[in-house]
N, CA, C and O atoms as a GROMACS GRO file, in nm:
protein
  320
    1UNK      N    1   0.238  -1.727   0.031
    1UNK     CA    2   0.291  -1.599  -0.013
    1UNK      C    3   0.223  -1.554  -0.142
    1UNK      O    4   0.196  -1.634  -0.232
    2UNK      N    5   0.197  -1.426  -0.149
    2UNK     CA    6   0.133  -1.368  -0.267
    2UNK      C    7   0.241  -1.343  -0.372
    2UNK      O    8   0.349  -1.294  -0.339
    3UNK      N    9   0.214  -1.376  -0.496
    3UNK     CA   10   0.311  -1.353  -0.601
    3UNK      C   11   0.291  -1.219  -0.670
    3UNK      O   12   0.388  -1.159  -0.717
    4UNK      N   13   0.168  -1.172  -0.675
    4UNK     CA   14   0.136  -1.047  -0.742
    4UNK      C   15   0.008  -0.992  -0.685
    4UNK      O   16  -0.085  -1.069  -0.658
    5UNK      N   17   0.000  -0.864  -0.666
    5UNK     CA   18  -0.125  -0.804  -0.618
    5UNK      C   19  -0.226  -0.808  -0.732
    5UNK      O   20  -0.199  -0.759  -0.841
    6UNK      N   21  -0.342  -0.865  -0.705
    6UNK     CA   22  -0.446  -0.881  -0.808
    6UNK      C   23  -0.536  -0.758  -0.815
    6UNK      O   24  -0.563  -0.694  -0.714
    7UNK      N   25  -0.580  -0.727  -0.933
    7UNK     CA   26  -0.675  -0.618  -0.954
    7UNK      C   27  -0.607  -0.484  -0.975
    7UNK      O   28  -0.485  -0.475  -0.984
    8UNK      N   29  -0.688  -0.379  -0.982
    8UNK     CA   30  -0.636  -0.244  -1.001
    8UNK      C   31  -0.568  -0.199  -0.872
    8UNK      O   32  -0.616  -0.226  -0.762
    9UNK      N   33  -0.455  -0.130  -0.888
    9UNK     CA   34  -0.381  -0.088  -0.769
    9UNK      C   35  -0.315   0.047  -0.792
    9UNK      O   36  -0.299   0.093  -0.905
   10UNK      N   37  -0.277   0.108  -0.681
   10UNK     CA   38  -0.195   0.228  -0.685
   10UNK      C   39  -0.070   0.200  -0.605
   10UNK      O   40  -0.073   0.120  -0.511
   11UNK      N   41   0.040   0.264  -0.642
   11UNK     CA   42   0.168   0.241  -0.576
   11UNK      C   43   0.225   0.373  -0.528
   11UNK      O   44   0.223   0.472  -0.600
   12UNK      N   45   0.277   0.373  -0.405
   12UNK     CA   46   0.340   0.492  -0.350
   12UNK      C   47   0.251   0.559  -0.246
   12UNK      O   48   0.129   0.544  -0.247
   13UNK      N   49   0.315   0.633  -0.157
   13UNK     CA   50   0.244   0.697  -0.046
   13UNK      C   51   0.140   0.797  -0.095
   13UNK      O   52   0.025   0.792  -0.052
   14UNK      N   53   0.180   0.887  -0.183
   14UNK     CA   54   0.087   0.991  -0.231
   14UNK      C   55  -0.034   0.932  -0.300
   14UNK      O   56  -0.148   0.973  -0.274
   15UNK      N   57  -0.011   0.835  -0.387
   15UNK     CA   58  -0.122   0.773  -0.461
   15UNK      C   59  -0.212   0.691  -0.368
   15UNK      O   60  -0.333   0.688  -0.386
   16UNK      N   61  -0.151   0.625  -0.269
   16UNK     CA   62  -0.229   0.547  -0.173
   16UNK      C   63  -0.320   0.638  -0.092
   16UNK      O   64  -0.439   0.609  -0.076
   17UNK      N   65  -0.265   0.749  -0.043
   17UNK     CA   66  -0.345   0.844   0.036
   17UNK      C   67  -0.458   0.902  -0.049
   17UNK      O   68  -0.572   0.914  -0.003
   18UNK      N   69  -0.426   0.939  -0.173
   18UNK     CA   70  -0.527   0.996  -0.263
   18UNK      C   71  -0.643   0.898  -0.285
   18UNK      O   72  -0.759   0.937  -0.279
   19UNK      N   73  -0.610   0.771  -0.308
   19UNK     CA   74  -0.712   0.669  -0.331
   19UNK      C   75  -0.793   0.643  -0.203
   19UNK      O   76  -0.914   0.621  -0.210
   20UNK      N   77  -0.726   0.645  -0.088
   20UNK     CA   78  -0.796   0.624   0.039
   20UNK      C   79  -0.897   0.736   0.064
   20UNK      O   80  -1.010   0.711   0.106
   21UNK      N   81  -0.856   0.859   0.038
   21UNK     CA   82  -0.945   0.973   0.058
   21UNK      C   83  -1.063   0.970  -0.038
   21UNK      O   84  -1.171   1.020  -0.007
   22UNK      N   85  -1.043   0.910  -0.155
   22UNK     CA   86  -1.150   0.897  -0.254
   22UNK      C   87  -1.244   0.781  -0.220
   22UNK      O   88  -1.350   0.767  -0.281
   23UNK      N   89  -1.203   0.698  -0.123
   23UNK     CA   90  -1.287   0.586  -0.080
   23UNK      C   91  -1.286   0.467  -0.174
   23UNK      O   92  -1.382   0.390  -0.177
   24UNK      N   93  -1.179   0.453  -0.251
   24UNK     CA   94  -1.174   0.346  -0.351
   24UNK      C   95  -1.083   0.229  -0.312
   24UNK      O   96  -1.061   0.139  -0.392
   25UNK      N   97  -1.029   0.231  -0.189
   25UNK     CA   98  -0.930   0.130  -0.148
   25UNK      C   99  -0.996   0.013  -0.075
   25UNK      O  100  -1.082   0.031   0.011
   26UNK      N  101  -0.952  -0.108  -0.113
   26UNK     CA  102  -0.997  -0.229  -0.045
   26UNK      C  103  -0.893  -0.275   0.058
   26UNK      O  104  -0.927  -0.303   0.173
   27UNK      N  105  -0.766  -0.282   0.016
   27UNK     CA  106  -0.658  -0.331   0.102
   27UNK      C  107  -0.535  -0.242   0.085
   27UNK      O  108  -0.500  -0.202  -0.026
   28UNK      N  109  -0.468  -0.212   0.197
   28UNK     CA  110  -0.346  -0.131   0.195
   28UNK      C  111  -0.227  -0.221   0.231
   28UNK      O  112  -0.235  -0.302   0.324
   29UNK      N  113  -0.118  -0.207   0.157
   29UNK     CA  114   0.005  -0.281   0.183
   29UNK      C  115   0.113  -0.182   0.223
   29UNK      O  116   0.130  -0.079   0.159
   30UNK      N  117   0.185  -0.214   0.330
   30UNK     CA  118   0.294  -0.129   0.378
   30UNK      C  119   0.419  -0.213   0.395
   30UNK      O  120   0.414  -0.323   0.452
   31UNK      N  121   0.532  -0.162   0.347
   31UNK     CA  122   0.660  -0.231   0.364
   31UNK      C  123   0.712  -0.206   0.505
   31UNK      O  124   0.712  -0.093   0.554
   32UNK      N  125   0.756  -0.313   0.570
   32UNK     CA  126   0.804  -0.302   0.708
   32UNK      C  127   0.930  -0.216   0.721
   32UNK      O  128   0.954  -0.156   0.826
   33UNK      N  129   1.010  -0.209   0.614
   33UNK     CA  130   1.134  -0.133   0.621
   33UNK      C  131   1.120   0.010   0.566
   33UNK      O  132   1.220   0.080   0.549
   34UNK      N  133   0.999   0.053   0.540
   34UNK     CA  134   0.977   0.190   0.492
   34UNK      C  135   0.996   0.288   0.606
   34UNK      O  136   0.969   0.256   0.722
   35UNK      N  137   1.043   0.408   0.574
   35UNK     CA  138   1.066   0.513   0.674
   35UNK      C  139   0.934   0.552   0.738
   35UNK      O  140   0.840   0.592   0.669
   36UNK      N  141   0.927   0.541   0.870
   36UNK     CA  142   0.801   0.562   0.943
   36UNK      C  143   0.742   0.702   0.921
   36UNK      O  144   0.620   0.717   0.918
   37UNK      N  145   0.828   0.803   0.906
   37UNK     CA  146   0.772   0.938   0.890
   37UNK      C  147   0.697   0.954   0.757
   37UNK      O  148   0.608   1.038   0.746
   38UNK      N  149   0.733   0.872   0.657
   38UNK     CA  150   0.662   0.877   0.529
   38UNK      C  151   0.530   0.800   0.534
   38UNK      O  152   0.431   0.842   0.474
   39UNK      N  153   0.530   0.687   0.604
   39UNK     CA  154   0.411   0.602   0.602
   39UNK      C  155   0.313   0.630   0.716
   39UNK      O  156   0.203   0.575   0.718
   40UNK      N  157   0.352   0.716   0.809
   40UNK     CA  158   0.263   0.748   0.922
   40UNK      C  159   0.125   0.799   0.877
   40UNK      O  160   0.025   0.754   0.932
   41UNK      N  161   0.117   0.892   0.781
   41UNK     CA  162  -0.015   0.938   0.736
   41UNK      C  163  -0.102   0.824   0.681
   41UNK      O  164  -0.223   0.824   0.698
   42UNK      N  165  -0.038   0.728   0.615
   42UNK     CA  166  -0.111   0.613   0.560
   42UNK      C  167  -0.165   0.528   0.675
   42UNK      O  168  -0.282   0.488   0.674
   43UNK      N  169  -0.080   0.501   0.774
   43UNK     CA  170  -0.123   0.422   0.890
   43UNK      C  171  -0.241   0.487   0.962
   43UNK      O  172  -0.336   0.419   1.000
   44UNK      N  173  -0.234   0.619   0.979
   44UNK     CA  174  -0.342   0.690   1.047
   44UNK      C  175  -0.473   0.680   0.970
   44UNK      O  176  -0.579   0.658   1.029
   45UNK      N  177  -0.467   0.695   0.838
   45UNK     CA  178  -0.588   0.684   0.756
   45UNK      C  179  -0.645   0.543   0.756
   45UNK      O  180  -0.766   0.524   0.758
   46UNK      N  181  -0.557   0.442   0.754
   46UNK     CA  182  -0.602   0.303   0.759
   46UNK      C  183  -0.682   0.280   0.886
   46UNK      O  184  -0.790   0.220   0.884
   47UNK      N  185  -0.627   0.329   0.998
   47UNK     CA  186  -0.693   0.313   1.127
   47UNK      C  187  -0.827   0.388   1.130
   47UNK      O  188  -0.928   0.334   1.173
   48UNK      N  189  -0.824   0.510   1.082
   48UNK     CA  190  -0.942   0.596   1.081
   48UNK      C  191  -1.054   0.537   0.995
   48UNK      O  192  -1.172   0.547   1.029
   49UNK      N  193  -1.015   0.476   0.882
   49UNK     CA  194  -1.115   0.426   0.788
   49UNK      C  195  -1.142   0.276   0.805
   49UNK      O  196  -1.224   0.219   0.732
   50UNK      N  197  -1.073   0.212   0.901
   50UNK     CA  198  -1.089   0.068   0.928
   50UNK      C  199  -1.069  -0.018   0.803
   50UNK      O  200  -1.150  -0.105   0.773
   51UNK      N  201  -0.961   0.008   0.732
   51UNK     CA  202  -0.929  -0.068   0.611
   51UNK      C  203  -0.842  -0.188   0.646
   51UNK      O  204  -0.775  -0.191   0.749
   52UNK      N  205  -0.842  -0.286   0.558
   52UNK     CA  206  -0.756  -0.402   0.575
   52UNK      C  207  -0.612  -0.360   0.550
   52UNK      O  208  -0.583  -0.291   0.452
   53UNK      N  209  -0.521  -0.401   0.640
   53UNK     CA  210  -0.380  -0.364   0.629
   53UNK      C  211  -0.295  -0.489   0.627
   53UNK      O  212  -0.312  -0.578   0.709
   54UNK      N  213  -0.201  -0.495   0.531
   54UNK     CA  214  -0.110  -0.608   0.519
   54UNK      C  215   0.032  -0.554   0.518
   54UNK      O  216   0.064  -0.463   0.442
   55UNK      N  217   0.118  -0.610   0.605
   55UNK     CA  218   0.258  -0.571   0.606
   55UNK      C  219   0.339  -0.666   0.519
   55UNK      O  220   0.320  -0.787   0.524
   56UNK      N  221   0.429  -0.608   0.440
   56UNK     CA  222   0.518  -0.685   0.354
   56UNK      C  223   0.660  -0.665   0.408
   56UNK      O  224   0.692  -0.557   0.458
   57UNK      N  225   0.745  -0.767   0.400
   57UNK     CA  226   0.877  -0.763   0.463
   57UNK      C  227   0.966  -0.649   0.419
   57UNK      O  228   1.038  -0.591   0.501
   58UNK      N  229   0.964  -0.615   0.290
   58UNK     CA  230   1.056  -0.511   0.244
   58UNK      C  231   0.995  -0.430   0.130
   58UNK      O  232   0.900  -0.473   0.064
   59UNK      N  233   1.052  -0.312   0.109
   59UNK     CA  234   1.009  -0.226  -0.001
   59UNK      C  235   1.034  -0.295  -0.135
   59UNK      O  236   0.955  -0.285  -0.228
   60UNK      N  237   1.147  -0.365  -0.143
   60UNK     CA  238   1.182  -0.436  -0.266
   60UNK      C  239   1.076  -0.542  -0.298
   60UNK      O  240   1.033  -0.556  -0.412
   61UNK      N  241   1.036  -0.617  -0.195
   61UNK     CA  242   0.936  -0.722  -0.214
   61UNK      C  243   0.801  -0.662  -0.255
   61UNK      O  244   0.732  -0.716  -0.341
   62UNK      N  245   0.763  -0.550  -0.192
   62UNK     CA  246   0.636  -0.485  -0.226
   62UNK      C  247   0.639  -0.434  -0.371
   62UNK      O  248   0.540  -0.444  -0.443
   63UNK      N  249   0.753  -0.381  -0.412
   63UNK     CA  250   0.768  -0.339  -0.552
   63UNK      C  251   0.746  -0.455  -0.648
   63UNK      O  252   0.678  -0.440  -0.749
   64UNK      N  253   0.805  -0.570  -0.616
   64UNK     CA  254   0.788  -0.689  -0.699
   64UNK      C  255   0.641  -0.732  -0.704
   64UNK      O  256   0.590  -0.769  -0.810
   65UNK      N  257   0.575  -0.727  -0.589
   65UNK     CA  258   0.432  -0.764  -0.584
   65UNK      C  259   0.350  -0.673  -0.674
   65UNK      O  260   0.248  -0.715  -0.729
   66UNK      N  261   0.394  -0.549  -0.688
   66UNK     CA  262   0.323  -0.451  -0.771
   66UNK      C  263   0.364  -0.458  -0.917
   66UNK      O  264   0.306  -0.390  -1.002
   67UNK      N  265   0.463  -0.541  -0.947
   67UNK     CA  266   0.508  -0.556  -1.085
   67UNK      C  267   0.600  -0.445  -1.132
   67UNK      O  268   0.607  -0.417  -1.251
   68UNK      N  269   0.671  -0.381  -1.036
   68UNK     CA  270   0.767  -0.277  -1.074
   68UNK      C  271   0.907  -0.318  -1.030
   68UNK      O  272   0.923  -0.403  -0.943
   69UNK      N  273   1.008  -0.257  -1.091
   69UNK     CA  274   1.147  -0.295  -1.064
   69UNK      C  275   1.212  -0.215  -0.952
   69UNK      O  276   1.331  -0.233  -0.926
   70UNK      N  277   1.137  -0.128  -0.888
   70UNK     CA  278   1.191  -0.050  -0.776
   70UNK      C  279   1.108  -0.078  -0.651
   70UNK      O  280   0.999  -0.133  -0.659
   71UNK      N  281   1.162  -0.039  -0.537
   71UNK     CA  282   1.090  -0.061  -0.412
   71UNK      C  283   0.972   0.032  -0.398
   71UNK      O  284   0.965   0.137  -0.462
   72UNK      N  285   0.878  -0.009  -0.313
   72UNK     CA  286   0.760   0.073  -0.286
   72UNK      C  287   0.733   0.071  -0.136
   72UNK      O  288   0.736  -0.036  -0.074
   73UNK      N  289   0.707   0.188  -0.077
   73UNK     CA  290   0.677   0.195   0.066
   73UNK      C  291   0.535   0.150   0.094
   73UNK      O  292   0.511   0.079   0.191
   74UNK      N  293   0.441   0.191   0.008
   74UNK     CA  294   0.302   0.153   0.024
   74UNK      C  295   0.239   0.123  -0.111
   74UNK      O  296   0.287   0.167  -0.215
   75UNK      N  297   0.131   0.048  -0.107
   75UNK     CA  298   0.050   0.021  -0.225
   75UNK      C  299  -0.091  -0.008  -0.176
   75UNK      O  300  -0.111  -0.039  -0.059
   76UNK      N  301  -0.186   0.003  -0.265
   76UNK     CA  302  -0.324  -0.026  -0.229
   76UNK      C  303  -0.396  -0.094  -0.346
   76UNK      O  304  -0.380  -0.055  -0.461
   77UNK      N  305  -0.474  -0.196  -0.311
   77UNK     CA  306  -0.559  -0.261  -0.411
   77UNK      C  307  -0.693  -0.190  -0.404
   77UNK      O  308  -0.749  -0.168  -0.297
   78UNK      N  309  -0.744  -0.154  -0.521
   78UNK     CA  310  -0.867  -0.076  -0.530
   78UNK      C  311  -0.990  -0.167  -0.538
   78UNK      O  312  -0.982  -0.281  -0.584
   79UNK      N  313  -1.102  -0.113  -0.492
   79UNK     CA  314  -1.229  -0.184  -0.504
   79UNK      C  315  -1.266  -0.196  -0.651
   79UNK      O  316  -1.228  -0.112  -0.733
   80UNK      N  317  -1.340  -0.302  -0.684
   80UNK     CA  318  -1.383  -0.321  -0.824
   80UNK      C  319  -1.486  -0.221  -0.864
   80UNK      O  320  -1.533  -0.222  -0.978
   0.00000   0.00000   0.00000
């Protein structure tokens, strides 16, 4: 199990999509319990851009991985 996402990252659907469109994303993380209508655009872009995708059990757990005290639907680790 990962304790913390390493490197520069963005948190949240809007920031993840923005970073993906800019071509700076290495890995995308999606919470399994996130509302599908919010994360659907992220899933489509991941597929379209052939990015690495990792599912995390819950929004709360993904928030902890990102070092924040609230849940997160998506996050992305950026390329160096």
